[in-house]
mmCIF file of the N, C-alpha and C atoms, coordinates in Angstrom:
data_MODEL
# 
_entry.id   MODEL 
# 
loop_
_atom_site.group_PDB 
_atom_site.id 
_atom_site.type_symbol 
_atom_site.label_atom_id 
_atom_site.label_alt_id 
_atom_site.label_comp_id 
_atom_site.label_asym_id 
_atom_site.label_entity_id 
_atom_site.label_seq_id 
_atom_site.pdbx_PDB_ins_code 
_atom_site.Cartn_x 
_atom_site.Cartn_y 
_atom_site.Cartn_z 
_atom_site.occupancy 
_atom_site.B_iso_or_equiv 
_atom_site.pdbx_formal_charge 
_atom_site.auth_seq_id 
_atom_site.auth_comp_id 
_atom_site.auth_asym_id 
_atom_site.auth_atom_id 
_atom_site.pdbx_PDB_model_num 
ATOM 1   N N  . MET A 1 1  ? -12.845 -61.849 7.778   1.00 0.00 ? 1  MET A N  1 
ATOM 2   C CA . MET A 1 1  ? -11.569 -61.189 7.907   1.00 0.00 ? 1  MET A CA 1 
ATOM 3   C C  . MET A 1 1  ? -10.553 -61.884 7.003   1.00 0.00 ? 1  MET A C  1 
ATOM 4   N N  . CYS A 1 2  ? -9.818  -61.094 6.289   1.00 0.00 ? 2  CYS A N  1 
ATOM 5   C CA . CYS A 1 2  ? -8.824  -61.616 5.353   1.00 0.00 ? 2  CYS A CA 1 
ATOM 6   C C  . CYS A 1 2  ? -7.666  -62.265 6.109   1.00 0.00 ? 2  CYS A C  1 
ATOM 7   N N  . PRO A 1 3  ? -7.323  -63.516 5.774   1.00 0.00 ? 3  PRO A N  1 
ATOM 8   C CA . PRO A 1 3  ? -6.204  -64.167 6.453   1.00 0.00 ? 3  PRO A CA 1 
ATOM 9   C C  . PRO A 1 3  ? -4.854  -63.576 6.051   1.00 0.00 ? 3  PRO A C  1 
ATOM 10  N N  . GLN A 1 4  ? -4.822  -62.852 4.944   1.00 0.00 ? 4  GLN A N  1 
ATOM 11  C CA . GLN A 1 4  ? -3.574  -62.274 4.450   1.00 0.00 ? 4  GLN A CA 1 
ATOM 12  C C  . GLN A 1 4  ? -3.266  -60.916 5.088   1.00 0.00 ? 4  GLN A C  1 
ATOM 13  N N  . CYS A 1 5  ? -4.249  -59.992 5.047   1.00 0.00 ? 5  CYS A N  1 
ATOM 14  C CA . CYS A 1 5  ? -3.984  -58.621 5.514   1.00 0.00 ? 5  CYS A CA 1 
ATOM 15  C C  . CYS A 1 5  ? -4.842  -58.195 6.703   1.00 0.00 ? 5  CYS A C  1 
ATOM 16  N N  . GLY A 1 6  ? -5.880  -58.970 7.036   1.00 0.00 ? 6  GLY A N  1 
ATOM 17  C CA . GLY A 1 6  ? -6.723  -58.650 8.179   1.00 0.00 ? 6  GLY A CA 1 
ATOM 18  C C  . GLY A 1 6  ? -7.879  -57.712 7.876   1.00 0.00 ? 6  GLY A C  1 
ATOM 19  N N  . HIS A 1 7  ? -8.035  -57.317 6.621   1.00 0.00 ? 7  HIS A N  1 
ATOM 20  C CA . HIS A 1 7  ? -9.132  -56.427 6.228   1.00 0.00 ? 7  HIS A CA 1 
ATOM 21  C C  . HIS A 1 7  ? -10.465 -57.151 6.408   1.00 0.00 ? 7  HIS A C  1 
ATOM 22  N N  . ASP A 1 8  ? -11.523 -56.397 6.733   1.00 0.00 ? 8  ASP A N  1 
ATOM 23  C CA . ASP A 1 8  ? -12.795 -57.049 7.039   1.00 0.00 ? 8  ASP A CA 1 
ATOM 24  C C  . ASP A 1 8  ? -13.844 -56.966 5.928   1.00 0.00 ? 8  ASP A C  1 
ATOM 25  N N  . LYS A 1 9  ? -13.485 -56.520 4.754   1.00 0.00 ? 9  LYS A N  1 
ATOM 26  C CA . LYS A 1 9  ? -14.435 -56.463 3.634   1.00 0.00 ? 9  LYS A CA 1 
ATOM 27  C C  . LYS A 1 9  ? -13.974 -57.400 2.521   1.00 0.00 ? 9  LYS A C  1 
ATOM 28  N N  . ALA A 1 10 ? -14.939 -58.137 1.961   1.00 0.00 ? 10 ALA A N  1 
ATOM 29  C CA . ALA A 1 10 ? -14.637 -59.054 0.866   1.00 0.00 ? 10 ALA A CA 1 
ATOM 30  C C  . ALA A 1 10 ? -15.809 -59.087 -0.097  1.00 0.00 ? 10 ALA A C  1 
ATOM 31  N N  . HIS A 1 11 ? -15.532 -59.527 -1.322  1.00 0.00 ? 11 HIS A N  1 
ATOM 32  C CA . HIS A 1 11 ? -16.546 -59.620 -2.356  1.00 0.00 ? 11 HIS A CA 1 
ATOM 33  C C  . HIS A 1 11 ? -16.596 -61.053 -2.865  1.00 0.00 ? 11 HIS A C  1 
ATOM 34  N N  . LEU A 1 12 ? -17.791 -61.529 -3.143  1.00 0.00 ? 12 LEU A N  1 
ATOM 35  C CA . LEU A 1 12 ? -17.960 -62.861 -3.701  1.00 0.00 ? 12 LEU A CA 1 
ATOM 36  C C  . LEU A 1 12 ? -17.580 -62.841 -5.168  1.00 0.00 ? 12 LEU A C  1 
ATOM 37  N N  . ILE A 1 13 ? -16.771 -63.805 -5.580  1.00 0.00 ? 13 ILE A N  1 
ATOM 38  C CA . ILE A 1 13 ? -16.430 -63.965 -6.990  1.00 0.00 ? 13 ILE A CA 1 
ATOM 39  C C  . ILE A 1 13 ? -17.506 -64.860 -7.589  1.00 0.00 ? 13 ILE A C  1 
ATOM 40  N N  . THR A 1 14 ? -18.265 -64.332 -8.517  1.00 0.00 ? 14 THR A N  1 
ATOM 41  C CA . THR A 1 14 ? -19.440 -65.058 -9.019  1.00 0.00 ? 14 THR A CA 1 
ATOM 42  C C  . THR A 1 14 ? -19.080 -66.226 -9.935  1.00 0.00 ? 14 THR A C  1 
ATOM 43  N N  . THR A 1 15 ? -17.901 -66.217 -10.539 1.00 0.00 ? 15 THR A N  1 
ATOM 44  C CA . THR A 1 15 ? -17.532 -67.302 -11.449 1.00 0.00 ? 15 THR A CA 1 
ATOM 45  C C  . THR A 1 15 ? -16.961 -68.513 -10.726 1.00 0.00 ? 15 THR A C  1 
ATOM 46  N N  . ARG A 1 16 ? -16.561 -68.319 -9.458  1.00 0.00 ? 16 ARG A N  1 
ATOM 47  C CA . ARG A 1 16 ? -16.024 -69.408 -8.646  1.00 0.00 ? 16 ARG A CA 1 
ATOM 48  C C  . ARG A 1 16 ? -16.505 -69.236 -7.214  1.00 0.00 ? 16 ARG A C  1 
ATOM 49  N N  . PRO A 1 17 ? -16.563 -70.309 -6.423  1.00 0.00 ? 17 PRO A N  1 
ATOM 50  C CA . PRO A 1 17 ? -17.031 -70.166 -5.035  1.00 0.00 ? 17 PRO A CA 1 
ATOM 51  C C  . PRO A 1 17 ? -15.943 -69.624 -4.105  1.00 0.00 ? 17 PRO A C  1 
ATOM 52  N N  . LEU A 1 18 ? -15.501 -68.401 -4.371  1.00 0.00 ? 18 LEU A N  1 
ATOM 53  C CA . LEU A 1 18 ? -14.435 -67.781 -3.590  1.00 0.00 ? 18 LEU A CA 1 
ATOM 54  C C  . LEU A 1 18 ? -14.821 -66.368 -3.200  1.00 0.00 ? 18 LEU A C  1 
ATOM 55  N N  . TYR A 1 19 ? -14.180 -65.885 -2.146  1.00 0.00 ? 19 TYR A N  1 
ATOM 56  C CA . TYR A 1 19 ? -14.301 -64.489 -1.752  1.00 0.00 ? 19 TYR A CA 1 
ATOM 57  C C  . TYR A 1 19 ? -12.963 -63.820 -2.010  1.00 0.00 ? 19 TYR A C  1 
ATOM 58  N N  . GLN A 1 20 ? -13.009 -62.547 -2.402  1.00 0.00 ? 20 GLN A N  1 
ATOM 59  C CA . GLN A 1 20 ? -11.797 -61.785 -2.655  1.00 0.00 ? 20 GLN A CA 1 
ATOM 60  C C  . GLN A 1 20 ? -11.750 -60.583 -1.729  1.00 0.00 ? 20 GLN A C  1 
ATOM 61  N N  . CYS A 1 21 ? -10.620 -60.414 -1.049  1.00 0.00 ? 21 CYS A N  1 
ATOM 62  C CA . CYS A 1 21 ? -10.432 -59.294 -0.132  1.00 0.00 ? 21 CYS A CA 1 
ATOM 63  C C  . CYS A 1 21 ? -10.518 -57.989 -0.913  1.00 0.00 ? 21 CYS A C  1 
ATOM 64  N N  . ALA A 1 22 ? -11.242 -57.022 -0.365  1.00 0.00 ? 22 ALA A N  1 
ATOM 65  C CA . ALA A 1 22 ? -11.394 -55.725 -1.023  1.00 0.00 ? 22 ALA A CA 1 
ATOM 66  C C  . ALA A 1 22 ? -10.113 -54.906 -0.954  1.00 0.00 ? 22 ALA A C  1 
ATOM 67  N N  . SER A 1 23 ? -9.218  -55.237 -0.056  1.00 0.00 ? 23 SER A N  1 
ATOM 68  C CA . SER A 1 23 ? -7.987  -54.467 0.104   1.00 0.00 ? 23 SER A CA 1 
ATOM 69  C C  . SER A 1 23 ? -6.822  -55.060 -0.695  1.00 0.00 ? 23 SER A C  1 
ATOM 70  N N  . CYS A 1 24 ? -6.469  -56.316 -0.409  1.00 0.00 ? 24 CYS A N  1 
ATOM 71  C CA . CYS A 1 24 ? -5.286  -56.913 -1.039  1.00 0.00 ? 24 CYS A CA 1 
ATOM 72  C C  . CYS A 1 24 ? -5.622  -57.864 -2.185  1.00 0.00 ? 24 CYS A C  1 
ATOM 73  N N  . ARG A 1 25 ? -6.907  -58.123 -2.419  1.00 0.00 ? 25 ARG A N  1 
ATOM 74  C CA . ARG A 1 25 ? -7.402  -58.997 -3.484  1.00 0.00 ? 25 ARG A CA 1 
ATOM 75  C C  . ARG A 1 25 ? -7.045  -60.480 -3.281  1.00 0.00 ? 25 ARG A C  1 
ATOM 76  N N  . TYR A 1 26 ? -6.715  -60.854 -2.073  1.00 0.00 ? 26 TYR A N  1 
ATOM 77  C CA . TYR A 1 26 ? -6.446  -62.257 -1.755  1.00 0.00 ? 26 TYR A CA 1 
ATOM 78  C C  . TYR A 1 26 ? -7.747  -63.043 -1.901  1.00 0.00 ? 26 TYR A C  1 
ATOM 79  N N  . GLN A 1 27 ? -7.687  -64.206 -2.524  1.00 0.00 ? 27 GLN A N  1 
ATOM 80  C CA . GLN A 1 27 ? -8.873  -65.027 -2.727  1.00 0.00 ? 27 GLN A CA 1 
ATOM 81  C C  . GLN A 1 27 ? -8.865  -66.198 -1.762  1.00 0.00 ? 27 GLN A C  1 
ATOM 82  N N  . VAL A 1 28 ? -10.022 -66.426 -1.142  1.00 0.00 ? 28 VAL A N  1 
ATOM 83  C CA . VAL A 1 28 ? -10.129 -67.481 -0.139  1.00 0.00 ? 28 VAL A CA 1 
ATOM 84  C C  . VAL A 1 28 ? -11.499 -68.144 -0.241  1.00 0.00 ? 28 VAL A C  1 
ATOM 85  N N  . SER A 1 29 ? -11.521 -69.430 0.035   1.00 0.00 ? 29 SER A N  1 
ATOM 86  C CA . SER A 1 29 ? -12.761 -70.200 0.045   1.00 0.00 ? 29 SER A CA 1 
ATOM 87  C C  . SER A 1 29 ? -13.388 -70.135 1.437   1.00 0.00 ? 29 SER A C  1 
ATOM 88  N N  . VAL A 1 30 ? -14.696 -70.307 1.498   1.00 0.00 ? 30 VAL A N  1 
ATOM 89  C CA . VAL A 1 30 ? -15.363 -70.302 2.807   1.00 0.00 ? 30 VAL A CA 1 
ATOM 90  C C  . VAL A 1 30 ? -14.964 -71.506 3.647   1.00 0.00 ? 30 VAL A C  1 
ATOM 91  N N  . THR A 1 31 ? -14.439 -72.547 3.021   1.00 0.00 ? 31 THR A N  1 
ATOM 92  C CA . THR A 1 31 ? -14.033 -73.737 3.768   1.00 0.00 ? 31 THR A CA 1 
ATOM 93  C C  . THR A 1 31 ? -12.566 -73.693 4.197   1.00 0.00 ? 31 THR A C  1 
ATOM 94  N N  . ALA A 1 32 ? -11.840 -72.661 3.828   1.00 0.00 ? 32 ALA A N  1 
ATOM 95  C CA . ALA A 1 32 ? -10.418 -72.556 4.190   1.00 0.00 ? 32 ALA A CA 1 
ATOM 96  C C  . ALA A 1 32 ? -10.266 -72.551 5.706   1.00 0.00 ? 32 ALA A C  1 
ATOM 97  N N  . GLY A 1 33 ? -9.348  -73.361 6.187   1.00 0.00 ? 33 GLY A N  1 
ATOM 98  C CA . GLY A 1 33 ? -9.092  -73.426 7.619   1.00 0.00 ? 33 GLY A CA 1 
ATOM 99  C C  . GLY A 1 33 ? -10.092 -74.264 8.393   1.00 0.00 ? 33 GLY A C  1 
ATOM 100 N N  . THR A 1 34 ? -10.930 -75.013 7.700   1.00 0.00 ? 34 THR A N  1 
ATOM 101 C CA . THR A 1 34 ? -11.913 -75.873 8.363   1.00 0.00 ? 34 THR A CA 1 
ATOM 102 C C  . THR A 1 34 ? -11.621 -77.336 8.031   1.00 0.00 ? 34 THR A C  1 
ATOM 103 N N  . ILE A 1 35 ? -12.393 -78.243 8.603   1.00 0.00 ? 35 ILE A N  1 
ATOM 104 C CA . ILE A 1 35 ? -12.204 -79.662 8.297   1.00 0.00 ? 35 ILE A CA 1 
ATOM 105 C C  . ILE A 1 35 ? -12.626 -79.994 6.866   1.00 0.00 ? 35 ILE A C  1 
ATOM 106 N N  . PHE A 1 36 ? -13.310 -79.070 6.208   1.00 0.00 ? 36 PHE A N  1 
ATOM 107 C CA . PHE A 1 36 ? -13.770 -79.298 4.841   1.00 0.00 ? 36 PHE A CA 1 
ATOM 108 C C  . PHE A 1 36 ? -12.831 -78.720 3.787   1.00 0.00 ? 36 PHE A C  1 
ATOM 109 N N  . HIS A 1 37 ? -11.697 -78.162 4.162   1.00 0.00 ? 37 HIS A N  1 
ATOM 110 C CA . HIS A 1 37 ? -10.865 -77.422 3.221   1.00 0.00 ? 37 HIS A CA 1 
ATOM 111 C C  . HIS A 1 37 ? -10.298 -78.243 2.073   1.00 0.00 ? 37 HIS A C  1 
ATOM 112 N N  . SER A 1 38 ? -10.077 -79.507 2.231   1.00 0.00 ? 38 SER A N  1 
ATOM 113 C CA . SER A 1 38 ? -9.482  -80.286 1.143   1.00 0.00 ? 38 SER A CA 1 
ATOM 114 C C  . SER A 1 38 ? -10.398 -81.400 0.652   1.00 0.00 ? 38 SER A C  1 
ATOM 115 N N  . THR A 1 39 ? -11.670 -81.269 0.882   1.00 0.00 ? 39 THR A N  1 
ATOM 116 C CA . THR A 1 39 ? -12.600 -82.300 0.470   1.00 0.00 ? 39 THR A CA 1 
ATOM 117 C C  . THR A 1 39 ? -13.507 -81.801 -0.642  1.00 0.00 ? 39 THR A C  1 
ATOM 118 N N  . LYS A 1 40 ? -13.983 -82.717 -1.442  1.00 0.00 ? 40 LYS A N  1 
ATOM 119 C CA . LYS A 1 40 ? -14.920 -82.381 -2.512  1.00 0.00 ? 40 LYS A CA 1 
ATOM 120 C C  . LYS A 1 40 ? -16.369 -82.659 -2.099  1.00 0.00 ? 40 LYS A C  1 
ATOM 121 N N  . VAL A 1 41 ? -16.558 -83.070 -0.850  1.00 0.00 ? 41 VAL A N  1 
ATOM 122 C CA . VAL A 1 41 ? -17.899 -83.344 -0.336  1.00 0.00 ? 41 VAL A CA 1 
ATOM 123 C C  . VAL A 1 41 ? -18.652 -82.018 -0.190  1.00 0.00 ? 41 VAL A C  1 
ATOM 124 N N  . PRO A 1 42 ? -19.874 -81.937 -0.715  1.00 0.00 ? 42 PRO A N  1 
ATOM 125 C CA . PRO A 1 42 ? -20.648 -80.711 -0.540  1.00 0.00 ? 42 PRO A CA 1 
ATOM 126 C C  . PRO A 1 42 ? -20.867 -80.412 0.948   1.00 0.00 ? 42 PRO A C  1 
ATOM 127 N N  . LEU A 1 43 ? -20.874 -79.135 1.301   1.00 0.00 ? 43 LEU A N  1 
ATOM 128 C CA . LEU A 1 43 ? -21.014 -78.749 2.710   1.00 0.00 ? 43 LEU A CA 1 
ATOM 129 C C  . LEU A 1 43 ? -22.269 -79.315 3.348   1.00 0.00 ? 43 LEU A C  1 
ATOM 130 N N  . ARG A 1 44 ? -23.362 -79.288 2.636   1.00 0.00 ? 44 ARG A N  1 
ATOM 131 C CA . ARG A 1 44 ? -24.618 -79.793 3.199   1.00 0.00 ? 44 ARG A CA 1 
ATOM 132 C C  . ARG A 1 44 ? -24.483 -81.268 3.588   1.00 0.00 ? 44 ARG A C  1 
ATOM 133 N N  . LYS A 1 45 ? -23.846 -82.050 2.743   1.00 0.00 ? 45 LYS A N  1 
ATOM 134 C CA . LYS A 1 45 ? -23.647 -83.473 3.039   1.00 0.00 ? 45 LYS A CA 1 
ATOM 135 C C  . LYS A 1 45 ? -22.683 -83.649 4.223   1.00 0.00 ? 45 LYS A C  1 
ATOM 136 N N  . GLY A 1 46 ? -21.657 -82.815 4.292   1.00 0.00 ? 46 GLY A N  1 
ATOM 137 C CA . GLY A 1 46 ? -20.715 -82.877 5.418   1.00 0.00 ? 46 GLY A CA 1 
ATOM 138 C C  . GLY A 1 46 ? -21.381 -82.542 6.734   1.00 0.00 ? 46 GLY A C  1 
ATOM 139 N N  . PHE A 1 47 ? -22.248 -81.523 6.722   1.00 0.00 ? 47 PHE A N  1 
ATOM 140 C CA . PHE A 1 47 ? -22.963 -81.150 7.941   1.00 0.00 ? 47 PHE A CA 1 
ATOM 141 C C  . PHE A 1 47 ? -23.903 -82.265 8.387   1.00 0.00 ? 47 PHE A C  1 
ATOM 142 N N  . TRP A 1 48 ? -24.563 -82.921 7.436   1.00 0.00 ? 48 TRP A N  1 
ATOM 143 C CA . TRP A 1 48 ? -25.437 -84.041 7.795   1.00 0.00 ? 48 TRP A CA 1 
ATOM 144 C C  . TRP A 1 48 ? -24.618 -85.191 8.377   1.00 0.00 ? 48 TRP A C  1 
ATOM 145 N N  . ALA A 1 49 ? -23.381 -85.367 7.913   1.00 0.00 ? 49 ALA A N  1 
ATOM 146 C CA . ALA A 1 49 ? -22.527 -86.429 8.445   1.00 0.00 ? 49 ALA A CA 1 
ATOM 147 C C  . ALA A 1 49 ? -22.087 -86.126 9.876   1.00 0.00 ? 49 ALA A C  1 
ATOM 148 N N  . ILE A 1 50 ? -21.909 -84.855 10.206  1.00 0.00 ? 50 ILE A N  1 
ATOM 149 C CA . ILE A 1 50 ? -21.473 -84.461 11.546  1.00 0.00 ? 50 ILE A CA 1 
ATOM 150 C C  . ILE A 1 50 ? -22.623 -84.448 12.556  1.00 0.00 ? 50 ILE A C  1 
ATOM 151 N N  . LEU A 1 51 ? -23.833 -84.253 12.090  1.00 0.00 ? 51 LEU A N  1 
ATOM 152 C CA . LEU A 1 51 ? -24.992 -84.128 12.975  1.00 0.00 ? 51 LEU A CA 1 
ATOM 153 C C  . LEU A 1 51 ? -25.128 -85.262 13.989  1.00 0.00 ? 51 LEU A C  1 
ATOM 154 N N  . PRO A 1 52 ? -25.046 -86.541 13.599  1.00 0.00 ? 52 PRO A N  1 
ATOM 155 C CA . PRO A 1 52 ? -25.181 -87.604 14.617  1.00 0.00 ? 52 PRO A CA 1 
ATOM 156 C C  . PRO A 1 52 ? -24.115 -87.530 15.710  1.00 0.00 ? 52 PRO A C  1 
ATOM 157 N N  . VAL A 1 53 ? -22.918 -87.099 15.355  1.00 0.00 ? 53 VAL A N  1 
ATOM 158 C CA . VAL A 1 53 ? -21.849 -86.985 16.351  1.00 0.00 ? 53 VAL A CA 1 
ATOM 159 C C  . VAL A 1 53 ? -22.202 -85.903 17.367  1.00 0.00 ? 53 VAL A C  1 
ATOM 160 N N  . THR A 1 54 ? -22.655 -84.754 16.888  1.00 0.00 ? 54 THR A N  1 
ATOM 161 C CA . THR A 1 54 ? -22.991 -83.677 17.810  1.00 0.00 ? 54 THR A CA 1 
ATOM 162 C C  . THR A 1 54 ? -24.204 -84.029 18.655  1.00 0.00 ? 54 THR A C  1 
ATOM 163 N N  . GLN A 1 55 ? -25.140 -84.761 18.089  1.00 0.00 ? 55 GLN A N  1 
ATOM 164 C CA . GLN A 1 55 ? -26.320 -85.170 18.854  1.00 0.00 ? 55 GLN A CA 1 
ATOM 165 C C  . GLN A 1 55 ? -25.938 -86.158 19.950  1.00 0.00 ? 55 GLN A C  1 
ATOM 166 N N  . SER A 1 56 ? -25.024 -87.080 19.657  1.00 0.00 ? 56 SER A N  1 
ATOM 167 C CA . SER A 1 56 ? -24.611 -88.040 20.686  1.00 0.00 ? 56 SER A CA 1 
ATOM 168 C C  . SER A 1 56 ? -23.809 -87.335 21.782  1.00 0.00 ? 56 SER A C  1 
ATOM 169 N N  . LEU A 1 57 ? -23.031 -86.317 21.428  1.00 0.00 ? 57 LEU A N  1 
ATOM 170 C CA . LEU A 1 57 ? -22.308 -85.551 22.446  1.00 0.00 ? 57 LEU A CA 1 
ATOM 171 C C  . LEU A 1 57 ? -23.282 -84.816 23.355  1.00 0.00 ? 57 LEU A C  1 
ATOM 172 N N  . ARG A 1 58 ? -24.331 -84.298 22.790  1.00 0.00 ? 58 ARG A N  1 
ATOM 173 C CA . ARG A 1 58 ? -25.324 -83.561 23.569  1.00 0.00 ? 58 ARG A CA 1 
ATOM 174 C C  . ARG A 1 58 ? -26.016 -84.500 24.569  1.00 0.00 ? 58 ARG A C  1 
ATOM 175 N N  . ARG A 1 59 ? -26.307 -85.727 24.148  1.00 0.00 ? 59 ARG A N  1 
ATOM 176 C CA . ARG A 1 59 ? -26.995 -86.687 25.026  1.00 0.00 ? 59 ARG A CA 1 
ATOM 177 C C  . ARG A 1 59 ? -26.055 -87.196 26.122  1.00 0.00 ? 59 ARG A C  1 
ATOM 178 N N  . SER A 1 60 ? -24.777 -87.404 25.791  1.00 0.00 ? 60 SER A N  1 
ATOM 179 C CA . SER A 1 60 ? -23.864 -88.001 26.764  1.00 0.00 ? 60 SER A CA 1 
ATOM 180 C C  . SER A 1 60 ? -23.240 -86.967 27.703  1.00 0.00 ? 60 SER A C  1 
ATOM 181 N N  . CYS A 1 61 ? -23.331 -85.712 27.360  1.00 0.00 ? 61 CYS A N  1 
ATOM 182 C CA . CYS A 1 61 ? -22.680 -84.670 28.151  1.00 0.00 ? 61 CYS A CA 1 
ATOM 183 C C  . CYS A 1 61 ? -23.683 -83.526 28.409  1.00 0.00 ? 61 CYS A C  1 
ATOM 184 N N  . PRO A 1 62 ? -24.695 -83.744 29.234  1.00 0.00 ? 62 PRO A N  1 
ATOM 185 C CA . PRO A 1 62 ? -25.742 -82.730 29.414  1.00 0.00 ? 62 PRO A CA 1 
ATOM 186 C C  . PRO A 1 62 ? -25.246 -81.428 30.024  1.00 0.00 ? 62 PRO A C  1 
ATOM 187 N N  . SER A 1 63 ? -24.131 -81.457 30.727  1.00 0.00 ? 63 SER A N  1 
ATOM 188 C CA . SER A 1 63 ? -23.637 -80.221 31.340  1.00 0.00 ? 63 SER A CA 1 
ATOM 189 C C  . SER A 1 63 ? -22.856 -79.352 30.349  1.00 0.00 ? 63 SER A C  1 
ATOM 190 N N  . ALA A 1 64 ? -22.476 -79.922 29.208  1.00 0.00 ? 64 ALA A N  1 
ATOM 191 C CA . ALA A 1 64 ? -21.721 -79.162 28.207  1.00 0.00 ? 64 ALA A CA 1 
ATOM 192 C C  . ALA A 1 64 ? -22.667 -78.240 27.450  1.00 0.00 ? 64 ALA A C  1 
ATOM 193 N N  . ILE A 1 65 ? -22.175 -77.069 27.166  1.00 0.00 ? 65 ILE A N  1 
ATOM 194 C CA . ILE A 1 65 ? -22.980 -76.114 26.395  1.00 0.00 ? 65 ILE A CA 1 
ATOM 195 C C  . ILE A 1 65 ? -22.627 -76.285 24.936  1.00 0.00 ? 65 ILE A C  1 
ATOM 196 N N  . ILE A 1 66 ? -23.581 -76.786 24.170  1.00 0.00 ? 66 ILE A N  1 
ATOM 197 C CA . ILE A 1 66 ? -23.403 -76.978 22.733  1.00 0.00 ? 66 ILE A CA 1 
ATOM 198 C C  . ILE A 1 66 ? -24.440 -76.125 22.046  1.00 0.00 ? 66 ILE A C  1 
ATOM 199 N N  . VAL A 1 67 ? -23.989 -75.167 21.292  1.00 0.00 ? 67 VAL A N  1 
ATOM 200 C CA . VAL A 1 67 ? -24.924 -74.286 20.583  1.00 0.00 ? 67 VAL A CA 1 
ATOM 201 C C  . VAL A 1 67 ? -25.462 -75.035 19.388  1.00 0.00 ? 67 VAL A C  1 
ATOM 202 N N  . GLY A 1 68 ? -26.773 -75.109 19.275  1.00 0.00 ? 68 GLY A N  1 
ATOM 203 C CA . GLY A 1 68 ? -27.383 -75.883 18.191  1.00 0.00 ? 68 GLY A CA 1 
ATOM 204 C C  . GLY A 1 68 ? -28.183 -75.071 17.249  1.00 0.00 ? 68 GLY A C  1 
# 
């Protein structure tokens, strides 16, 4: 969903890692609004860094529902 106009269709811009809204042409990154939005760390490396934290939460909080 476009953060600018709310439209639900977007197209991938092949020359850059961005999506463009089909309605208003607003360009947005997949990391916008996430903890990765201002980092140059590749997503795969960031996810591997978060994995031990989520695993320790799962072990220490068995009643919590954590989708894995």
